[in-house]
C-alpha positions, 0 to 999 in steps of 0.5 A: 098066478095072481091077477090084479083084477081077481083071485089067484089062479092055479096054473100048471103048464105041461109041455113037451119039446121034440127033437124036431123042435115041436112044442106040444102040451096043455095049460091046465087052469084051475084043474081044466086042461086047455090044449096048446093050439099054437106054440113057438120058440125063438132061438135068437132071443130065447122067447116063447109064445103059447096059446091054449084054447078050450071051454070052461066047466060051463061050456064058455070058450076061453083062450089063454096066451103067453108071451115070455122070455126064457131065463136062467138058461144055465140051469137045466132044472130051474129055468123060468118063463117071465112075460105076459099072460092074456085071457078074455081081454085082460092081461097081466104079468106071468112067471113060472119055474120050469123043472 
């Protein structure tokens, strides 16, 4: 992910969606896991809200938030999340391909 105010970040989003429609997983930011502390899916408009919280390598508490629309719904292997990423009072555009 490229940020307007700094260097690129490597982000891996690992999610599981159970038959009970519960989303679990981790945001892995620069190799550091941040467990999802909240996750919701809106079936009406195909949007998702995710929050991951944890500590960086120096022990500083961090919170990451994603608000995104799910796109390319016709594809079972290349759906997208496009929206906003928030971190430490900053926000920016966010896009990933779900496969």
